[in-house]
C-alpha positions as CSV (number, residue, x, y, z in Angstrom):
1,M,145.5,139.6,115.7
2,G,143.6,138.1,112.7
3,A,143.2,134.8,111.1
4,S,143.6,134.1,107.3
5,L,142.5,130.8,105.1
6,N,144.3,130.2,103.0
7,G,143.0,129.5,99.6
8,K,139.3,130.8,99.9
9,R,138.6,131.4,96.7
10,R,140.2,128.0,95.6
11,L,137.8,126.7,98.7
12,K,135.0,129.3,97.6
13,R,135.0,127.8,93.5
14,T,135.1,123.8,94.6
15,L,132.0,124.9,96.9
16,E,130.3,126.3,94.2
17,D,131.5,123.7,91.6
18,Y,130.3,121.2,94.4
19,K,126.9,122.7,94.6
20,E,126.2,122.5,90.6
21,G,127.5,119.0,90.2
22,A,125.0,117.9,93.8
23,A,122.4,119.9,91.6
24,D,123.1,117.8,88.5
25,A,123.3,114.7,90.0
26,V,120.2,115.3,92.2
27,D,118.4,116.1,88.9
28,S,119.8,113.2,87.1
29,A,118.6,110.7,90.3
30,L,114.9,112.4,90.4
31,E,115.2,111.3,86.7
32,A,115.9,107.7,87.1
33,V,113.3,107.4,90.0
34,G,110.6,109.0,87.2
35,K,111.7,106.9,84.9
36,D,110.7,103.9,87.3
37,V,107.6,105.2,88.2
38,Q,106.3,105.8,84.7
39,A,107.3,102.5,83.8
40,D,105.0,101.1,87.0
41,A,102.1,103.4,86.4
42,R,102.1,102.1,82.9
43,K,102.5,98.7,84.4
44,F,99.6,98.8,86.3
45,A,97.7,101.1,84.5
46,P,94.1,99.2,83.2
47,V,94.4,98.6,79.6
48,D,91.2,98.4,77.2
49,T,92.6,100.4,74.5
50,G,96.1,101.1,75.5
51,N,95.5,104.4,75.0
52,L,95.6,105.7,78.8
53,K,99.1,103.5,79.3
54,A,100.5,104.8,76.6
55,S,99.5,108.7,77.7
56,I,101.7,108.0,80.7
57,T,104.5,110.7,80.8
58,L,107.4,112.0,82.8
59,E,108.5,115.6,82.4
60,K,111.0,118.0,83.5
61,V,108.9,120.6,85.0
62,G,111.6,122.6,86.8
63,P,114.7,122.9,88.3
64,L,114.8,119.6,90.2
65,R,111.5,118.9,89.5
66,W,110.0,116.3,87.8
67,E,106.2,114.9,86.9
68,V,104.9,111.7,86.1
69,Y,101.0,112.4,84.4
70,T,98.3,111.4,82.1
71,N,96.6,114.2,80.7
72,K,93.4,111.5,79.3
73,E,90.7,113.2,80.8
74,Y,89.0,109.4,82.1
75,A,92.6,109.0,84.2
76,K,91.2,110.3,87.5
77,V,88.5,107.6,87.6
78,Q,90.5,104.9,86.7
79,E,92.9,106.0,89.9
80,F,90.1,106.7,92.5
81,G,87.1,105.3,90.9
82,I,83.7,106.2,90.8
83,T,80.2,105.8,92.1
84,E,77.9,107.9,90.8
85,V,75.2,109.0,88.3
86,V,75.9,110.5,84.8
87,D,74.0,111.7,82.2
88,V,75.1,109.9,78.8
89,S,74.5,112.1,75.7
90,A,72.3,111.0,72.6
91,H,74.6,108.6,70.3
92,T,74.8,105.7,67.7
93,R,76.3,102.4,69.2
94,V,76.6,98.9,67.0
95,I,76.2,96.0,67.9
96,D,76.1,92.7,67.0
97,Q,74.3,90.6,69.9
98,A,71.0,90.9,71.7
99,F,70.6,89.4,74.9
100,G,73.4,86.9,74.5
101,E,72.7,85.8,70.7
102,S,74.5,86.6,67.7
103,I,72.8,89.2,65.6
104,P,73.8,91.0,61.9
105,Q,75.9,93.7,62.7
106,Q,73.6,97.3,63.0
107,A,73.7,100.6,64.1
108,V,71.1,101.8,66.9
109,Q,70.3,105.3,67.9
110,V,70.8,105.6,71.6
111,D,68.8,107.9,73.4
112,A,70.5,110.2,75.9
113,H,70.1,109.2,79.5
114,Q,71.2,108.7,83.1
115,R,73.5,105.6,83.9
116,R,74.7,104.6,87.1
117,M,78.5,104.1,87.2
118,D,80.1,101.9,89.6
119,I,84.2,101.8,88.9
120,E,86.5,100.3,91.3
121,G,90.0,103.0,91.8
122,K,93.4,101.1,90.0
123,F,95.4,103.2,91.8
124,Y,98.1,102.8,88.9
125,M,99.8,106.1,90.0
126,T,99.6,105.5,93.5
127,I,100.6,102.4,93.1
128,A,104.0,103.0,91.3
129,A,104.8,106.0,93.0
130,S,104.4,104.5,96.4
131,Q,107.1,101.7,95.5
132,N,109.3,103.7,94.3
133,R,109.0,106.0,96.8
134,R,111.9,103.9,99.1
135,D,114.4,104.4,96.4
136,L,114.4,108.5,95.5
137,G,116.1,108.8,99.0
138,D,118.8,105.6,98.3
139,T,119.1,106.7,94.8
140,V,119.7,110.7,96.2
141,V,122.5,109.5,98.3
142,R,124.0,107.1,95.8
143,A,124.1,110.2,92.7
144,L,126.1,112.4,95.6
145,R,128.5,109.9,97.2
146,A,129.6,109.4,93.6
147,L,130.5,112.9,93.5
148,D,133.5,112.6,95.6
């Protein structure tokens, strides 16, 4: 006595198509949530020159894997803050004020020195990721349901 499954090849092909379609749907959902994280990170990023905000990038780094990141070396300090003494190298500074009074603009040489840095973390990436984490599951489920 035996059993046979009619349409076995067709079922296998359907399951393979679904698997491929599911991977594409999940990848699109991950990209959509990544774009939301990127937009929110840019919205929450501290702005001085705008370089940090502009550098926040979304990139596909592997199958079903997207990353939002920045390559700015000071991004970590802006994200998490810092409290420590740092070495400041000698440099030239242009000033137009002294003791709160306006003076003619001039360049001054600043010797190398140490300075205490107290920068409070802004957590712009952490907040952006946190706010969108809830939406990730819902977005993936909607994408998979759309395959039906």
